[in-house]
C-alpha positions as a Markdown table, in Angstrom:
| # | Residue | x | y | z |
|---|---|---|---|---|
| 1 | Met | -2.3 | 23.4 | 0.3 |
| 2 | Arg | 1.1 | 22.3 | 1.6 |
| 3 | Ile | 0.9 | 18.5 | 1.7 |
| 4 | Leu | 3.4 | 16.1 | 3.2 |
| 5 | Val | 3.6 | 12.6 | 1.7 |
| 6 | Thr | 5.8 | 10.2 | 3.8 |
| 7 | Gly | 7.0 | 7.4 | 1.6 |
| 8 | Gly | 6.4 | 9.7 | -1.3 |
| 9 | Ala | 9.0 | 8.1 | -3.5 |
| 10 | Gly | 7.5 | 4.6 | -3.1 |
| 11 | Phe | 5.1 | 2.8 | -5.4 |
| 12 | Val | 1.8 | 4.2 | -4.1 |
| 13 | Gly | 3.3 | 7.4 | -2.7 |
| 14 | Ser | 4.7 | 8.5 | -6.0 |
| 15 | His | 1.4 | 8.0 | -7.8 |
| 16 | Leu | -0.2 | 10.1 | -5.0 |
| 17 | Val | 2.5 | 12.8 | -5.4 |
| 18 | Asp | 1.7 | 13.0 | -9.2 |
| 19 | Arg | -2.0 | 13.5 | -8.5 |
| 20 | Leu | -1.4 | 16.2 | -5.8 |
| 21 | Met | 1.1 | 18.0 | -8.0 |
| 22 | Asn | -1.3 | 18.0 | -10.9 |
| 23 | Gln | -3.9 | 19.5 | -8.7 |
| 24 | Gly | -1.6 | 22.4 | -8.0 |
| 25 | His | -0.6 | 21.7 | -4.4 |
| 26 | Glu | 2.8 | 22.3 | -2.8 |
| 27 | Val | 4.1 | 18.8 | -2.1 |
| 28 | Leu | 6.8 | 17.7 | 0.4 |
| 29 | Cys | 7.9 | 14.2 | -0.4 |
| 30 | Leu | 9.7 | 12.5 | 2.5 |
| 31 | Asp | 11.5 | 9.2 | 2.0 |
| 32 | Asn | 14.5 | 7.3 | 3.3 |
| 33 | Phe | 14.7 | 5.3 | 0.0 |
| 34 | Tyr | 14.5 | 1.9 | 1.6 |
| 35 | Thr | 12.0 | 0.8 | -1.0 |
| 36 | Gly | 11.3 | 4.1 | -2.7 |
| 37 | Thr | 13.4 | 5.3 | -5.7 |
| 38 | Lys | 14.2 | 8.8 | -7.1 |
| 39 | Thr | 13.1 | 7.6 | -10.5 |
| 40 | Asn | 9.5 | 7.5 | -9.4 |
| 41 | Ile | 9.4 | 11.2 | -8.7 |
| 42 | Lys | 12.1 | 12.6 | -11.0 |
| 43 | Gln | 9.5 | 14.3 | -13.2 |
| 44 | Trp | 9.0 | 16.9 | -10.4 |
| 45 | Phe | 12.6 | 17.7 | -9.5 |
| 46 | Asn | 12.7 | 21.1 | -11.1 |
| 47 | Asn | 9.2 | 22.1 | -10.1 |
| 48 | Pro | 9.1 | 24.9 | -7.5 |
| 49 | Arg | 6.1 | 23.4 | -5.8 |
| 50 | Phe | 7.9 | 20.1 | -5.1 |
| 51 | Glu | 10.4 | 19.4 | -2.4 |
| 52 | Leu | 12.2 | 16.1 | -1.7 |
| 53 | Ile | 13.4 | 15.5 | 1.8 |
| 54 | Arg | 15.6 | 12.4 | 2.5 |
| 55 | His | 14.6 | 11.5 | 6.0 |
| 56 | Asp | 13.8 | 8.5 | 8.2 |
| 57 | Ile | 10.6 | 9.0 | 10.1 |
| 58 | Thr | 11.8 | 7.1 | 13.1 |
| 59 | Glu | 13.6 | 10.4 | 13.8 |
| 60 | Pro | 11.4 | 13.5 | 14.5 |
| 61 | Ile | 11.2 | 16.3 | 11.9 |
| 62 | Arg | 9.8 | 19.8 | 12.0 |
| 63 | Leu | 7.7 | 21.0 | 9.0 |
| 64 | Glu | 4.8 | 23.3 | 8.4 |
| 65 | Val | 2.0 | 21.5 | 6.4 |
| 66 | Asp | -1.8 | 21.4 | 6.1 |
| 67 | Gln | -2.2 | 17.7 | 5.4 |
| 68 | Ile | -0.1 | 14.5 | 6.0 |
| 69 | Tyr | -0.5 | 11.4 | 4.0 |
| 70 | His | 1.5 | 8.8 | 6.1 |
| 71 | Leu | 2.5 | 6.0 | 3.7 |
| 72 | Ala | 6.0 | 5.4 | 4.8 |
| 73 | Cys | 6.6 | 1.7 | 5.5 |
| 74 | Pro | 7.8 | -1.3 | 3.5 |
| 75 | Ala | 4.7 | -3.1 | 2.4 |
| 76 | Ser | 5.9 | -6.4 | 0.9 |
| 77 | Pro | 6.8 | -9.4 | 3.0 |
| 78 | Ile | 10.3 | -9.7 | 1.6 |
| 79 | His | 11.1 | -6.1 | 2.5 |
| 80 | Tyr | 9.3 | -5.9 | 5.8 |
| 81 | Gln | 10.7 | -9.2 | 7.1 |
| 82 | Phe | 14.3 | -8.4 | 6.0 |
| 83 | Asn | 14.5 | -6.0 | 9.0 |
| 84 | Pro | 11.5 | -6.7 | 11.2 |
| 85 | Val | 12.6 | -4.6 | 14.1 |
| 86 | Lys | 13.0 | -1.6 | 11.8 |
| 87 | Thr | 9.5 | -2.3 | 10.3 |
| 88 | Ile | 7.8 | -2.2 | 13.7 |
| 89 | Lys | 9.8 | 0.9 | 14.6 |
| 90 | Val | 8.6 | 2.7 | 11.5 |
| 91 | Asn | 5.0 | 1.7 | 12.3 |
| 92 | Val | 5.2 | 2.7 | 16.0 |
| 93 | Ile | 7.8 | 5.4 | 16.5 |
| 94 | Gly | 7.4 | 6.7 | 12.9 |
| 95 | Thr | 3.7 | 7.0 | 13.3 |
| 96 | Leu | 4.1 | 8.7 | 16.7 |
| 97 | Asn | 6.4 | 11.2 | 15.2 |
| 98 | Met | 4.0 | 12.0 | 12.3 |
| 99 | Leu | 1.0 | 12.3 | 14.7 |
| 100 | Gly | 3.0 | 14.6 | 16.9 |
| 101 | Leu | 3.8 | 16.8 | 13.9 |
| 102 | Ala | 0.2 | 16.8 | 12.8 |
| 103 | Lys | -0.9 | 17.8 | 16.3 |
| 104 | Arg | 1.6 | 20.6 | 16.5 |
| 105 | Val | 0.8 | 22.2 | 13.2 |
| 106 | Lys | -3.0 | 21.2 | 13.3 |
| 107 | Ala | -2.7 | 19.2 | 10.1 |
| 108 | Arg | -5.1 | 16.6 | 8.9 |
| 109 | Phe | -3.5 | 13.2 | 9.1 |
| 110 | Leu | -4.2 | 10.1 | 6.9 |
| 111 | Leu | -2.8 | 6.8 | 8.0 |
| 112 | Ala | -2.2 | 4.2 | 5.3 |
| 113 | Ser | -3.1 | 1.1 | 7.2 |
| 114 | Thr | -3.5 | -2.4 | 5.6 |
| 115 | Ser | -5.8 | -5.3 | 5.1 |
| 116 | Glu | -3.1 | -7.2 | 7.0 |
| 117 | Val | -4.7 | -6.0 | 10.2 |
| 118 | Tyr | -7.3 | -8.7 | 9.5 |
| 119 | Gly | -4.6 | -11.4 | 9.6 |
| 120 | Asp | -5.8 | -14.8 | 8.2 |
| 121 | Pro | -9.5 | -13.9 | 8.4 |
| 122 | Asp | -12.2 | -16.3 | 9.4 |
| 123 | Val | -14.8 | -13.7 | 8.2 |
| 124 | His | -15.3 | -13.3 | 4.5 |
| 125 | Pro | -15.3 | -10.7 | 2.9 |
| 126 | Gln | -13.8 | -8.6 | 5.6 |
| 127 | Pro | -15.8 | -5.6 | 6.9 |
| 128 | Glu | -14.1 | -2.8 | 9.0 |
| 129 | Glu | -15.9 | -4.1 | 12.2 |
| 130 | Tyr | -14.0 | -7.5 | 11.9 |
| 131 | Arg | -11.2 | -7.4 | 14.5 |
| 132 | Gly | -8.9 | -9.8 | 12.8 |
| 133 | Asn | -7.1 | -13.0 | 13.4 |
| 134 | Val | -3.4 | -12.1 | 13.7 |
| 135 | Asn | -0.5 | -14.2 | 15.0 |
| 136 | Cys | 1.2 | -11.6 | 17.2 |
| 137 | Ile | 4.5 | -13.6 | 17.3 |
| 138 | Gly | 4.5 | -14.7 | 13.6 |
| 139 | Ile | 7.0 | -13.7 | 11.0 |
| 140 | Arg | 4.5 | -11.2 | 9.5 |
| 141 | Ser | 3.6 | -9.6 | 12.8 |
| 142 | Cys | 6.2 | -6.8 | 12.6 |
| 143 | Tyr | 4.0 | -5.4 | 9.8 |
| 144 | Asp | 0.5 | -6.7 | 10.8 |
| 145 | Glu | 0.8 | -5.7 | 14.5 |
| 146 | Gly | 2.8 | -2.6 | 13.6 |
| 147 | Lys | -0.1 | -1.3 | 11.6 |
| 148 | Arg | -2.6 | -2.3 | 14.3 |
| 149 | Val | -0.6 | -0.2 | 16.8 |
| 150 | Ala | -0.4 | 2.6 | 14.2 |
| 151 | Glu | -4.3 | 2.6 | 14.1 |
| 152 | Thr | -4.4 | 2.5 | 17.9 |
| 153 | Leu | -2.1 | 5.6 | 18.1 |
| 154 | Ala | -4.1 | 7.5 | 15.4 |
| 155 | Phe | -7.4 | 6.9 | 17.3 |
| 156 | Asp | -5.9 | 7.8 | 20.6 |
| 157 | Tyr | -4.7 | 11.1 | 19.2 |
| 158 | Tyr | -8.2 | 11.6 | 17.7 |
| 159 | Arg | -9.8 | 11.0 | 21.1 |
| 160 | Glu | -7.3 | 12.7 | 23.3 |
| 161 | His | -6.1 | 15.6 | 21.2 |
| 162 | Lys | -9.1 | 16.0 | 18.8 |
| 163 | Leu | -6.6 | 15.5 | 15.9 |
| 164 | Ala | -8.3 | 15.2 | 12.5 |
| 165 | Ile | -7.4 | 11.7 | 11.5 |
| 166 | Arg | -8.4 | 9.4 | 8.6 |
| 167 | Val | -7.6 | 5.7 | 8.5 |
| 168 | Ala | -7.5 | 3.7 | 5.2 |
| 169 | Arg | -7.1 | -0.1 | 5.2 |
| 170 | Ile | -5.4 | -0.8 | 1.9 |
| 171 | Phe | -5.9 | -4.2 | 0.2 |
| 172 | Asn | -3.5 | -5.6 | -2.5 |
| 173 | Thr | -2.6 | -2.9 | -4.9 |
| 174 | Tyr | -0.6 | -3.2 | -8.2 |
| 175 | Gly | 0.5 | -1.1 | -11.1 |
| 176 | Pro | 3.5 | 0.6 | -12.7 |
| 177 | Arg | 6.4 | 1.4 | -10.4 |
| 178 | Met | 6.0 | -1.7 | -8.3 |
| 179 | Leu | 9.5 | -3.1 | -7.5 |
| 180 | Glu | 10.1 | -6.2 | -9.6 |
| 181 | Asn | 11.9 | -7.9 | -6.6 |
| 182 | Asp | 9.3 | -7.1 | -3.9 |
| 183 | Gly | 8.1 | -10.6 | -3.7 |
| 184 | Arg | 4.4 | -9.7 | -4.2 |
| 185 | Val | 2.4 | -12.0 | -6.3 |
| 186 | Val | 1.7 | -9.7 | -9.3 |
| 187 | Ser | 5.3 | -8.5 | -9.6 |
| 188 | Asn | 6.6 | -12.0 | -9.1 |
| 189 | Phe | 4.5 | -13.5 | -11.9 |
| 190 | Ile | 5.1 | -10.7 | -14.4 |
| 191 | Ala | 8.9 | -10.7 | -13.8 |
| 192 | Gln | 9.1 | -14.5 | -14.1 |
| 193 | Ala | 6.9 | -14.5 | -17.2 |
| 194 | Ile | 9.0 | -11.8 | -18.9 |
| 195 | Arg | 12.3 | -13.6 | -18.0 |
| 196 | Gly | 10.9 | -16.8 | -19.3 |
| 197 | Ile | 11.3 | -18.7 | -16.0 |
| 198 | Pro | 8.6 | -20.8 | -14.4 |
| 199 | Leu | 5.9 | -18.9 | -12.4 |
| 200 | Thr | 6.0 | -19.9 | -8.7 |
| 201 | Val | 2.7 | -20.7 | -7.2 |
| 202 | Tyr | 2.7 | -21.1 | -3.4 |
| 203 | Gly | 0.4 | -23.8 | -2.0 |
| 204 | Asp | -2.1 | -25.2 | -4.5 |
| 205 | Gly | -3.0 | -21.7 | -5.8 |
| 206 | Ser | -6.5 | -21.8 | -4.3 |
| 207 | Gln | -5.9 | -19.0 | -1.8 |
| 208 | Thr | -7.6 | -15.8 | -3.0 |
| 209 | Arg | -6.6 | -12.1 | -3.3 |
| 210 | Ser | -8.3 | -9.0 | -4.5 |
| 211 | Phe | -6.2 | -6.7 | -6.8 |
| 212 | Cys | -6.8 | -2.9 | -6.9 |
| 213 | Tyr | -5.1 | -0.8 | -9.6 |
| 214 | Val | -3.0 | 2.0 | -8.1 |
| 215 | Ser | -4.9 | 4.9 | -9.7 |
| 216 | Asp | -8.1 | 3.6 | -8.1 |
| 217 | Leu | -6.5 | 3.4 | -4.7 |
| 218 | Val | -5.0 | 6.9 | -4.9 |
| 219 | Glu | -8.5 | 8.3 | -5.8 |
| 220 | Gly | -9.8 | 6.5 | -2.7 |
| 221 | Leu | -7.1 | 7.9 | -0.4 |
| 222 | Met | -7.7 | 11.5 | -1.6 |
| 223 | Arg | -11.5 | 11.2 | -1.2 |
| 224 | Leu | -11.0 | 9.9 | 2.3 |
| 225 | Met | -8.6 | 12.7 | 3.2 |
| 226 | Asn | -11.0 | 15.4 | 2.0 |
| 227 | Asn | -14.1 | 13.8 | 3.5 |
| 228 | Asp | -15.6 | 14.0 | 7.0 |
| 229 | Tyr | -15.5 | 10.3 | 7.6 |
| 230 | Val | -12.7 | 9.2 | 9.9 |
| 231 | Gly | -12.7 | 5.5 | 9.1 |
| 232 | Pro | -11.2 | 3.0 | 9.2 |
| 233 | Val | -12.4 | 2.4 | 5.7 |
| 234 | Asn | -11.4 | -0.5 | 3.4 |
| 235 | Leu | -9.9 | 0.5 | 0.0 |
| 236 | Gly | -9.5 | -2.4 | -2.4 |
| 237 | Asn | -11.1 | -4.1 | -5.3 |
| 238 | Pro | -13.8 | -6.6 | -4.2 |
| 239 | Gly | -13.1 | -8.7 | -7.3 |
| 240 | Glu | -11.7 | -12.0 | -5.9 |
| 241 | Tyr | -9.2 | -14.2 | -7.8 |
| 242 | Thr | -7.4 | -17.3 | -6.9 |
| 243 | Ile | -3.6 | -17.1 | -7.1 |
| 244 | Leu | -3.7 | -19.8 | -9.8 |
| 245 | Gln | -6.2 | -17.7 | -11.9 |
| 246 | Leu | -3.8 | -14.7 | -11.6 |
| 247 | Ala | -0.8 | -16.8 | -12.7 |
| 248 | Gln | -2.7 | -18.2 | -15.7 |
| 249 | Thr | -3.9 | -14.7 | -16.7 |
| 250 | Ile | -0.4 | -13.3 | -16.6 |
| 251 | Gln | 1.0 | -16.4 | -18.3 |
| 252 | Glu | -1.5 | -15.9 | -21.1 |
| 253 | Met | -0.7 | -12.2 | -21.5 |
| 254 | Val | 3.1 | -12.3 | -21.3 |
| 255 | Asn | 4.4 | -15.8 | -22.2 |
| 256 | Pro | 1.9 | -18.7 | -22.8 |
| 257 | Asp | 4.9 | -21.1 | -22.9 |
| 258 | Ala | 6.0 | -20.3 | -19.4 |
| 259 | Glu | 5.4 | -23.2 | -17.0 |
| 260 | Leu | 3.9 | -23.1 | -13.5 |
| 261 | Ile | 5.7 | -24.7 | -10.5 |
| 262 | Tyr | 4.3 | -25.2 | -7.0 |
| 263 | Lys | 6.0 | -24.5 | -3.7 |
| 264 | Pro | 4.9 | -24.8 | 0.0 |
| 265 | Leu | 2.7 | -22.0 | 1.4 |
| 266 | Pro | 4.7 | -19.5 | 3.6 |
| 267 | Glu | 3.9 | -19.3 | 7.3 |
| 268 | Asp | 0.8 | -17.2 | 8.2 |
| 269 | Asp | -0.1 | -16.7 | 4.6 |
| 270 | Pro | -3.8 | -15.7 | 4.5 |
| 271 | Lys | -6.1 | -18.1 | 2.7 |
| 272 | Gln | -8.7 | -15.5 | 1.6 |
| 273 | Arg | -8.6 | -11.7 | 1.2 |
| 274 | Gln | -11.5 | -9.7 | -0.1 |
| 275 | Pro | -12.6 | -6.3 | 1.0 |
| 276 | Asp | -16.1 | -5.4 | 1.9 |
| 277 | Ile | -16.2 | -1.8 | 0.5 |
| 278 | Thr | -19.8 | -0.9 | 1.5 |
| 279 | Lys | -18.4 | 2.0 | 3.7 |
| 280 | Ala | -16.2 | 3.4 | 0.9 |
| 281 | Lys | -19.1 | 3.3 | -1.5 |
| 282 | His | -21.4 | 5.0 | 1.0 |
| 283 | Tyr | -19.2 | 7.6 | 2.6 |
| 284 | Leu | -16.7 | 8.3 | -0.2 |
| 285 | Asp | -18.8 | 7.4 | -3.3 |
| 286 | Trp | -15.8 | 5.4 | -4.3 |
| 287 | Gln | -15.3 | 2.1 | -6.0 |
| 288 | Pro | -12.6 | 0.7 | -8.3 |
| 289 | Thr | -13.0 | 1.3 | -12.0 |
| 290 | Ile | -10.0 | -0.4 | -13.7 |
| 291 | Pro | -10.6 | -4.1 | -14.5 |
| 292 | Leu | -7.8 | -6.5 | -13.8 |
| 293 | Gln | -6.9 | -7.3 | -17.4 |
| 294 | Glu | -6.5 | -3.5 | -18.2 |
| 295 | Gly | -4.5 | -2.8 | -15.1 |
| 296 | Leu | -2.2 | -5.8 | -15.8 |
| 297 | Lys | -1.6 | -4.5 | -19.3 |
| 298 | Phe | -0.2 | -1.2 | -18.0 |
| 299 | Thr | 1.8 | -3.0 | -15.3 |
| 300 | Ile | 3.3 | -5.5 | -17.8 |
| 301 | Glu | 4.3 | -2.6 | -20.2 |
| 302 | Asp | 6.1 | -0.9 | -17.2 |
| 303 | Phe | 7.9 | -4.1 | -16.3 |
| 304 | Arg | 9.0 | -4.8 | -19.9 |
| 305 | Gln | 10.8 | -1.4 | -19.8 |
| 306 | Lys | 12.5 | -2.2 | -16.5 |
| 307 | Ile | 13.5 | -5.8 | -17.1 |
| 308 | Gln | 16.1 | -6.4 | -19.8 |
| 309 | Val | 15.9 | -10.0 | -21.0 |
């Protein structure tokens, strides 16, 4: 098939491109390189089945494809809050452009949504039926509400134009090719530990997250795309860890002498995040397979190569 991956040079996108290329598809990778890098996809540059298009999805584009994986959007708070108006534009106008493209060429469309649609949840763990607790005027809302609107648009195209859509709600994901400056907790801790500086824990570290290794996530996305289930479906690892536990694990693995320091919790930072993956198990026969320790080992190796101490 001819498959378009928007945000294909990014962290998750590039791992997806690898899998699709290895399966023998023709892959069009579309990216504006705001957070993506050419290094992530350079292994495919001379392959005749691979095409890289530098493009910003807030501008329309005409392409002929069979499937669209719509991943383009900065996903870490530092990057999406740096230019919040642009972030909401990517989620609204960018998603509209991609849905329009899918409708015109009758392609199947997968939206990479996010667990952020649940906001700071008062239901735990979060099932897909939970409608969320989002601050629509908060500093994270350019992303949270942007993705909520993207889901709205996808379902409106599904109902009005019978477009074949799939919606994945992605929970915290980590692995090689994460940007070391993206402000996410895994990359922060690993980079700090390698550099020998104190690990920054926000709040008292009792807030929880669930960490899914990137290869597990990509498997889930591909199963959803090629399944009859529309979604939304949670894709994440139901193993729940406190931020303090994560800090101590990475400290132990990288630099047992590194110290921990505590700083105030950022605004609207969710206290708990854990996916209910009953639907993913039932409809996609999917669940994560890589344990945290193993995934961290691969991620730390990747970071050691990137960070020169």
